[in-house]
Structures are given as C-alpha cells and as structure tokens.
C-alpha positions in Angstrom: -0.7 54.8 -59.5 -4.3 56.0 -59.3 -5.2 59.6 -58.7 -6.3 59.1 -55.1 -3.1 57.3 -54.2 -1.0 60.1 -55.9 -2.7 62.8 -53.9 -2.7 60.8 -50.6 1.1 60.4 -51.1 1.3 64.2 -51.2 -0.8 64.4 -48.0 1.7 61.9 -46.4 4.5 64.2 -47.3 2.7 67.0 -45.4 2.3 64.6 -42.4 6.0 63.9 -42.5 6.5 67.7 -42.0 4.4 67.5 -38.8 6.4 64.5 -37.7 9.6 66.4 -38.1 8.2 69.1 -35.7 7.3 66.4 -33.2 3.6 67.0 -34.0 1.1 64.3 -34.5 1.7 63.4 -38.2 -1.4 64.4 -40.0 -1.3 65.8 -43.5 -3.8 67.2 -46.0 -3.9 68.5 -49.5 -6.8 70.0 -51.4 -7.1 69.3 -55.1 -9.0 71.2 -57.8 -8.9 70.3 -61.5 -6.3 67.6 -60.8 -3.9 70.0 -59.2 -3.0 70.6 -55.6 -4.1 74.1 -54.6 -3.4 73.9 -50.9 -1.5 71.9 -48.3 -1.5 71.6 -44.6 -0.1 69.7 -41.7 -0.7 69.5 -38.0 1.0 72.3 -36.0 -1.1 72.5 -32.8 1.9 72.4 -30.5 4.2 74.5 -32.7 1.6 77.3 -33.1 0.1 76.7 -29.6 -3.3 76.7 -31.3 -6.2 74.3 -31.2 -7.1 75.5 -34.7 -3.8 74.4 -36.3 -5.1 71.2 -37.8 -4.0 70.1 -41.2 -7.4 70.3 -42.7 -8.2 73.8 -41.4 -4.8 75.1 -42.6 -5.4 73.7 -46.1 -9.0 74.9 -46.2 -7.9 78.4 -45.3 -5.2 78.4 -48.0 -7.5 76.9 -50.6 -10.1 79.6 -49.9 -7.5 82.3 -50.3 -6.2 80.7 -53.6 -9.7 80.4 -55.1 -11.0 83.7 -53.7 -14.1 82.0 -52.3 -14.9 80.2 -49.0 -17.0 77.7 -51.0 -14.7 75.0 -52.3 -17.4 73.3 -54.3 -15.1 71.9 -57.0 -12.4 70.5 -54.8 -11.4 67.2 -53.2 -9.7 67.1 -49.8 -7.2 64.3 -49.0 -6.3 63.7 -45.4 -4.1 61.0 -43.8 -6.3 60.6 -40.7 -10.1 60.7 -40.4 -11.2 64.3 -39.5 -12.1 65.3 -36.0 -15.4 67.0 -35.3 -14.0 70.5 -35.9 -12.4 69.6 -39.2 -15.3 67.5 -40.4 -17.6 70.5 -39.7 -15.2 72.8 -41.6 -15.2 70.4 -44.6 -19.0 70.5 -44.6 -19.1 74.3 -44.2 -16.6 74.8 -47.0 -18.9 72.8 -49.3 -16.1 70.4 -50.3 -17.9 67.6 -52.2 -15.3 64.8 -51.8 -13.1 63.7 -48.9 -10.5 61.0 -49.3 -9.2 59.5 -46.0 -6.1 57.4 -45.4 -6.9 55.8 -42.1 -9.7 55.9 -39.6 -9.6 57.3 -36.1 -11.8 55.1 -33.8 -11.4 57.5 -30.8 -12.2 60.8 -32.4 -13.1 60.4 -36.0 -16.2 62.1 -37.5 -16.4 60.5 -40.9 -17.8 57.2 -39.7 -15.9 56.1 -36.7 -17.5 57.9 -33.7 -20.0 59.8 -35.8 -20.3 60.7 -39.5 -20.7 64.4 -39.8 -19.6 64.3 -43.5 -22.5 62.2 -44.7 -25.1 63.2 -42.1 -28.7 63.6 -43.2 -30.1 67.0 -42.3 -27.2 69.2 -43.2 -27.5 71.4 -46.2 -24.3 69.8 -47.7 -23.1 66.2 -47.7 -19.6 65.0 -48.5 -18.9 61.8 -50.5 -16.2 59.9 -48.6 -13.6 57.4 -49.8 -11.8 55.6 -47.0 -8.7 53.5 -46.7 -6.5 55.0 -49.4 -2.8 54.1 -48.5 -4.3 53.0 -45.1 -1.2 51.1 -44.1 1.2 53.9 -44.8 -1.0 56.5 -43.0 -1.5 54.2 -40.0 2.1 53.2 -39.8 3.3 56.8 -39.6 1.0 57.5 -36.7 1.9 54.2 -34.9 5.6 54.9 -35.3 5.1 58.5 -34.0 3.2 57.4 -30.8 5.6 54.6 -30.2 8.5 57.1 -30.3 6.6 59.5 -28.1 6.1 56.8 -25.4 9.7 55.7 -25.7 10.9 59.3 -25.3 8.6 59.9 -22.4 9.9 56.7 -20.6 13.5 57.8 -21.2 12.8 61.2 -19.8 11.3 59.6 -16.6 14.2 57.2 -16.0 17.3 58.8 -14.4 20.4 58.7 -16.5 23.4 57.1 -14.9 26.7 58.9 -15.2 29.8 56.9 -15.8 28.1 53.9 -17.4 27.1 50.6 -15.7 
C-alpha cells in the first residue's frame, strides 16, 4: 500500500467516527515526517458549531503539537474536497500538500467550484493530489446520505400500532 493510501485510510477511520455520531462522515489527518500528528472529523451538529469541520480540528491540533501555526512541513489528508473555509485555513496554515479522497461538486474549493488551494495571487499555493481511495470515501458519504433520507422518510410516515 502506498503512503497516500495508508494515510487516507486513517482519514477514513476519522470519518467513521463522524458517521457514528450521525455527522456527515468527513475525516482528516495531518502528517509530518511520515507520522500522523493530528486527526479530526466532522462534529458540526455535535458541537453546534460551524467551525467543527474535520480540517479545522486537525489544523488546530497540529499547530498545538508543533508549537507553530505554520505547518510548512506537513501534508493534510481529507476524505472530501475542502469547503471554502477549510481550503482557506489550509492556505493560511501554509500546508504545502493536500491529498483528497473524493471531490465535492456542490461546495468544493480545491477544483470543483473554485480552486482556492492552487489559486494564483495568494502568497501560498498548495499542491493537490485528488482521488485517493475515491470509491471508499465517496461510498461512505453516499451511504450516509441514503440512510439520512431513509430515516427522514420513516420519521414522516405514521407508525401503525398492532401490525397490518
């Protein structure tokens, strides 16, 4: 197994933690010198915070671990293409490499809607590798949203007492 796949599998484990909390299953790890130094998973509903994205949690932990907000020698692995807020945080943290599982055509900012990570004009650009374990990352999200729709439909339909 190559290095990117190994660390994306670790990010998928983080995404599974979000799934278990009934959160959108997005996971992230930050790697430095071939070791995971920070992990994060989506907790927006659990924490009741817009800021509780996997990437932001991991970036905050990595900065604390390294003692510096600049993560210039790190790689971030994320199961879903970052949103505008997270893409901006990756640029601001000076992370040089971003590895993405699957793309997000509705809100992704690493090439789908816009590409903040590789945009000319910023003082820092991020090298991006896309599609690592894409099927696994995408399948977990598809399964989650299918379950969410099924649960919502069940909640709307009245349950019949006594069978039939």
